[in-house]
C-alpha positions as protocol buffer text, in pm:
chain_id: "A"
residue {
  index: 1
  type: MET
  ca { x: 20109 y: 1356 z: 342 }
}
residue {
  index: 2
  type: LEU
  ca { x: 20136 y: 1729 z: 352 }
}
residue {
  index: 3
  type: GLU
  ca { x: 20457 y: 1795 z: 171 }
}
residue {
  index: 4
  type: SER
  ca { x: 20583 y: 2134 z: 279 }
}
residue {
  index: 5
  type: ASP
  ca { x: 20766 y: 2230 z: -34 }
}
residue {
  index: 6
  type: ALA
  ca { x: 20451 y: 2161 z: -250 }
}
residue {
  index: 7
  type: MET
  ca { x: 20228 y: 2357 z: -12 }
}
residue {
  index: 8
  type: ARG
  ca { x: 20465 y: 2652 z: -4 }
}
residue {
  index: 9
  type: GLN
  ca { x: 20421 y: 2671 z: -389 }
}
residue {
  index: 10
  type: VAL
  ca { x: 20044 y: 2693 z: -347 }
}
residue {
  index: 11
  type: PHE
  ca { x: 20030 y: 2934 z: -41 }
}
residue {
  index: 12
  type: THR
  ca { x: 20329 y: 3148 z: -132 }
}
residue {
  index: 13
  type: PRO
  ca { x: 20439 y: 3122 z: -498 }
}
residue {
  index: 14
  type: ASP
  ca { x: 20743 y: 3331 z: -414 }
}
residue {
  index: 15
  type: PRO
  ca { x: 20818 y: 3190 z: -66 }
}
residue {
  index: 16
  type: GLY
  ca { x: 21029 y: 3365 z: 178 }
}
residue {
  index: 17
  type: TYR
  ca { x: 21182 y: 3201 z: 488 }
}
residue {
  index: 18
  type: ASN
  ca { x: 21215 y: 3471 z: 741 }
}
residue {
  index: 19
  type: GLU
  ca { x: 21062 y: 3415 z: 1087 }
}
residue {
  index: 20
  type: GLU
  ca { x: 20734 y: 3595 z: 1008 }
}
residue {
  index: 21
  type: GLU
  ca { x: 20688 y: 3413 z: 682 }
}
residue {
  index: 22
  type: ARG
  ca { x: 20770 y: 3079 z: 843 }
}
residue {
  index: 23
  type: THR
  ca { x: 20515 y: 3149 z: 1123 }
}
residue {
  index: 24
  type: VAL
  ca { x: 20246 y: 3227 z: 861 }
}
residue {
  index: 25
  type: PHE
  ca { x: 20331 y: 2924 z: 653 }
}
residue {
  index: 26
  type: TYR
  ca { x: 20330 y: 2683 z: 941 }
}
residue {
  index: 27
  type: SER
  ca { x: 20000 y: 2833 z: 1064 }
}
residue {
  index: 28
  type: GLN
  ca { x: 19843 y: 2776 z: 722 }
}
residue {
  index: 29
  type: MET
  ca { x: 19980 y: 2420 z: 717 }
}
residue {
  index: 30
  type: THR
  ca { x: 19854 y: 2341 z: 1057 }
}
residue {
  index: 31
  type: TRP
  ca { x: 19508 y: 2478 z: 957 }
}
residue {
  index: 32
  type: VAL
  ca { x: 19494 y: 2249 z: 649 }
}
residue {
  index: 33
  type: GLY
  ca { x: 19611 y: 1954 z: 861 }
}
residue {
  index: 34
  type: ALA
  ca { x: 19353 y: 2013 z: 1132 }
}
residue {
  index: 35
  type: LEU
  ca { x: 19075 y: 2053 z: 867 }
}
residue {
  index: 36
  type: LEU
  ca { x: 19165 y: 1717 z: 712 }
}
residue {
  index: 37
  type: VAL
  ca { x: 19188 y: 1545 z: 1052 }
}
residue {
  index: 38
  type: ARG
  ca { x: 18834 y: 1682 z: 1147 }
}
residue {
  index: 39
  type: HIS
  ca { x: 18716 y: 1515 z: 831 }
}
residue {
  index: 40
  type: GLY
  ca { x: 18869 y: 1178 z: 922 }
}
residue {
  index: 41
  type: VAL
  ca { x: 19190 y: 1203 z: 710 }
}
residue {
  index: 42
  type: PRO
  ca { x: 19509 y: 1108 z: 872 }
}
residue {
  index: 43
  type: VAL
  ca { x: 19786 y: 1358 z: 820 }
}
residue {
  index: 44
  type: ILE
  ca { x: 20160 y: 1339 z: 807 }
}
residue {
  index: 45
  type: PHE
  ca { x: 20357 y: 1668 z: 794 }
}
residue {
  index: 46
  type: ASP
  ca { x: 20711 y: 1653 z: 648 }
}
residue {
  index: 47
  type: ALA
  ca { x: 20808 y: 1987 z: 777 }
}
residue {
  index: 48
  type: THR
  ca { x: 21098 y: 2110 z: 983 }
}
residue {
  index: 49
  type: ALA
  ca { x: 20915 y: 2367 z: 1187 }
}
residue {
  index: 50
  type: ASN
  ca { x: 21232 y: 2505 z: 1340 }
}
residue {
  index: 51
  type: ARG
  ca { x: 21063 y: 2650 z: 1650 }
}
residue {
  index: 52
  type: ARG
  ca { x: 20897 y: 2459 z: 1936 }
}
residue {
  index: 53
  type: SER
  ca { x: 20602 y: 2710 z: 1939 }
}
residue {
  index: 54
  type: LEU
  ca { x: 20517 y: 2620 z: 1572 }
}
residue {
  index: 55
  type: ARG
  ca { x: 20511 y: 2252 z: 1664 }
}
residue {
  index: 56
  type: GLU
  ca { x: 20318 y: 2314 z: 1985 }
}
residue {
  index: 57
  type: ALA
  ca { x: 20052 y: 2510 z: 1789 }
}
residue {
  index: 58
  type: ALA
  ca { x: 20004 y: 2207 z: 1565 }
}
residue {
  index: 59
  type: ARG
  ca { x: 19982 y: 1979 z: 1870 }
}
residue {
  index: 60
  type: GLN
  ca { x: 19710 y: 2202 z: 2022 }
}
residue {
  index: 61
  type: ALA
  ca { x: 19516 y: 2225 z: 1695 }
}
residue {
  index: 62
  type: ILE
  ca { x: 19523 y: 1866 z: 1595 }
}
residue {
  index: 63
  type: PRO
  ca { x: 19382 y: 1591 z: 1814 }
}
residue {
  index: 64
  type: ARG
  ca { x: 19577 y: 1268 z: 1834 }
}
residue {
  index: 65
  type: PHE
  ca { x: 19896 y: 1443 z: 1727 }
}
residue {
  index: 66
  type: ILE
  ca { x: 20240 y: 1284 z: 1767 }
}
residue {
  index: 67
  type: GLU
  ca { x: 20575 y: 1455 z: 1718 }
}
residue {
  index: 68
  type: VAL
  ca { x: 20846 y: 1253 z: 1550 }
}
residue {
  index: 69
  type: TYR
  ca { x: 21190 y: 1403 z: 1600 }
}
residue {
  index: 70
  type: VAL
  ca { x: 21440 y: 1284 z: 1340 }
}
residue {
  index: 71
  type: GLN
  ca { x: 21763 y: 1346 z: 1525 }
}
residue {
  index: 72
  type: CYS
  ca { x: 22056 y: 1369 z: 1286 }
}
residue {
  index: 73
  type: PRO
  ca { x: 22389 y: 1547 z: 1303 }
}
residue {
  index: 74
  type: ILE
  ca { x: 22404 y: 1859 z: 1081 }
}
residue {
  index: 75
  type: GLU
  ca { x: 22711 y: 1711 z: 900 }
}
residue {
  index: 76
  type: VAL
  ca { x: 22502 y: 1412 z: 791 }
}
residue {
  index: 77
  type: CYS
  ca { x: 22214 y: 1632 z: 675 }
}
residue {
  index: 78
  type: MET
  ca { x: 22470 y: 1838 z: 471 }
}
residue {
  index: 79
  type: ALA
  ca { x: 22629 y: 1539 z: 320 }
}
residue {
  index: 80
  type: ARG
  ca { x: 22287 y: 1389 z: 213 }
}
residue {
  index: 81
  type: ASP
  ca { x: 22127 y: 1719 z: 99 }
}
residue {
  index: 82
  type: PRO
  ca { x: 21892 y: 1579 z: -162 }
}
residue {
  index: 83
  type: LYS
  ca { x: 21727 y: 1922 z: -234 }
}
residue {
  index: 84
  type: GLY
  ca { x: 22053 y: 2115 z: -238 }
}
residue {
  index: 85
  type: ILE
  ca { x: 21948 y: 2333 z: 66 }
}
residue {
  index: 86
  type: TYR
  ca { x: 22282 y: 2315 z: 244 }
}
residue {
  index: 87
  type: ARG
  ca { x: 22477 y: 2368 z: -78 }
}
residue {
  index: 88
  type: ARG
  ca { x: 22277 y: 2685 z: -144 }
}
residue {
  index: 89
  type: ALA
  ca { x: 22343 y: 2803 z: 209 }
}
residue {
  index: 90
  type: ARG
  ca { x: 22720 y: 2742 z: 171 }
}
residue {
  index: 91
  type: ASN
  ca { x: 22707 y: 2940 z: -156 }
}
residue {
  index: 92
  type: ALA
  ca { x: 22523 y: 3231 z: 10 }
}
residue {
  index: 93
  type: GLU
  ca { x: 22214 y: 3156 z: -206 }
}
residue {
  index: 94
  type: ALA
  ca { x: 22003 y: 3078 z: 102 }
}
residue {
  index: 95
  type: SER
  ca { x: 22015 y: 3274 z: 424 }
}
residue {
  index: 96
  type: SER
  ca { x: 21777 y: 3111 z: 670 }
}
residue {
  index: 97
  type: VAL
  ca { x: 21846 y: 2741 z: 676 }
}
residue {
  index: 98
  type: PRO
  ca { x: 21746 y: 2589 z: 1019 }
}
residue {
  index: 99
  type: GLY
  ca { x: 22046 y: 2462 z: 1195 }
}
residue {
  index: 100
  type: LEU
  ca { x: 22282 y: 2686 z: 1005 }
}
residue {
  index: 101
  type: GLN
  ca { x: 22172 y: 3059 z: 983 }
}
residue {
  index: 102
  type: THR
  ca { x: 21843 y: 3013 z: 1165 }
}
residue {
  index: 103
  type: PRO
  ca { x: 21820 y: 2843 z: 1498 }
}
residue {
  index: 104
  type: TYR
  ca { x: 21655 y: 2496 z: 1531 }
}
residue {
  index: 105
  type: GLU
  ca { x: 21489 y: 2424 z: 1862 }
}
residue {
  index: 106
  type: PRO
  ca { x: 21482 y: 2053 z: 1919 }
}
residue {
  index: 107
  type: PRO
  ca { x: 21173 y: 1917 z: 2078 }
}
residue {
  index: 108
  type: GLU
  ca { x: 21175 y: 1879 z: 2459 }
}
residue {
  index: 109
  type: LYS
  ca { x: 20938 y: 1579 z: 2465 }
}
residue {
  index: 110
  type: PRO
  ca { x: 20888 y: 1428 z: 2127 }
}
residue {
  index: 111
  type: ASP
  ca { x: 20668 y: 1119 z: 2111 }
}
residue {
  index: 112
  type: VAL
  ca { x: 20929 y: 929 z: 1903 }
}
residue {
  index: 113
  type: VAL
  ca { x: 21291 y: 995 z: 1839 }
}
residue {
  index: 114
  type: VAL
  ca { x: 21445 y: 858 z: 1517 }
}
residue {
  index: 115
  type: ASP
  ca { x: 21827 y: 826 z: 1497 }
}
residue {
  index: 116
  type: GLY
  ca { x: 21841 y: 964 z: 1150 }
}
residue {
  index: 117
  type: ASP
  ca { x: 22210 y: 874 z: 1077 }
}
residue {
  index: 118
  type: ARG
  ca { x: 22185 y: 516 z: 1221 }
}
residue {
  index: 119
  type: GLU
  ca { x: 21834 y: 384 z: 1218 }
}
residue {
  index: 120
  type: ASP
  ca { x: 21698 y: 228 z: 899 }
}
residue {
  index: 121
  type: PRO
  ca { x: 21359 y: 368 z: 773 }
}
residue {
  index: 122
  type: GLU
  ca { x: 21172 y: 46 z: 827 }
}
residue {
  index: 123
  type: SER
  ca { x: 21274 y: 21 z: 1198 }
}
residue {
  index: 124
  type: ALA
  ca { x: 21182 y: 388 z: 1253 }
}
residue {
  index: 125
  type: ALA
  ca { x: 20843 y: 334 z: 1076 }
}
residue {
  index: 126
  type: ARG
  ca { x: 20776 y: 28 z: 1298 }
}
residue {
  index: 127
  type: ARG
  ca { x: 20844 y: 240 z: 1617 }
}
residue {
  index: 128
  type: ILE
  ca { x: 20622 y: 519 z: 1492 }
}
residue {
  index: 129
  type: VAL
  ca { x: 20336 y: 283 z: 1419 }
}
residue {
  index: 130
  type: ALA
  ca { x: 20386 y: 113 z: 1762 }
}
residue {
  index: 131
  type: ASN
  ca { x: 20356 y: 463 z: 1931 }
}
residue {
  index: 132
  type: LEU
  ca { x: 20032 y: 527 z: 1742 }
}
residue {
  index: 133
  type: LEU
  ca { x: 19894 y: 178 z: 1843 }
}
residue {
  index: 134
  type: GLU
  ca { x: 20001 y: 238 z: 2200 }
}
residue {
  index: 135
  type: LYS
  ca { x: 19816 y: 574 z: 2222 }
}
residue {
  index: 136
  type: GLY
  ca { x: 19510 y: 417 z: 2051 }
}
residue {
  index: 137
  type: TYR
  ca { x: 19532 y: 654 z: 1764 }
}
residue {
  index: 138
  type: ILE
  ca { x: 19514 y: 365 z: 1511 }
}
residue {
  index: 139
  type: THR
  ca { x: 19418 y: -6 z: 1539 }
}
residue {
  index: 140
  type: ALA
  ca { x: 19617 y: -305 z: 1443 }
}
residue {
  index: 141
  type: GLU
  ca { x: 19375 y: -367 z: 1150 }
}
residue {
  index: 142
  type: GLU
  ca { x: 19466 y: -27 z: 1012 }
}
residue {
  index: 143
  type: THR
  ca { x: 19826 y: -124 z: 993 }
}
residue {
  index: 144
  type: GLN
  ca { x: 19763 y: -416 z: 753 }
}
């Protein structure tokens, strides 16, 4: 699991979130993911990647890539807000939150769509694993 907040601390100790900095960060994250995959390590990114071009670059760099789109109304995201991101945006402490001040481009053809405000995590995980099995990216034995 490549956790974007942890990776930002390594790559950019004083992270910024403007478009240029996001592009550089997601390029770095994609590079690390592709390197791990080339060495046989499965990778999950937990990143928003607000632009389609960022996600498409990852798809091109990483064989056997699937895109999981967690579709969730912004109001639900704001109500959950475990990291306080939306609270900081409302208090003018953050200025480039995707979906608020920065555009979010939803995927046009995601491999799996998760209904983030209605679907339970176990059901979503089963559908993601089923997609990986269907594409031949994993075997049934690997799911045990």
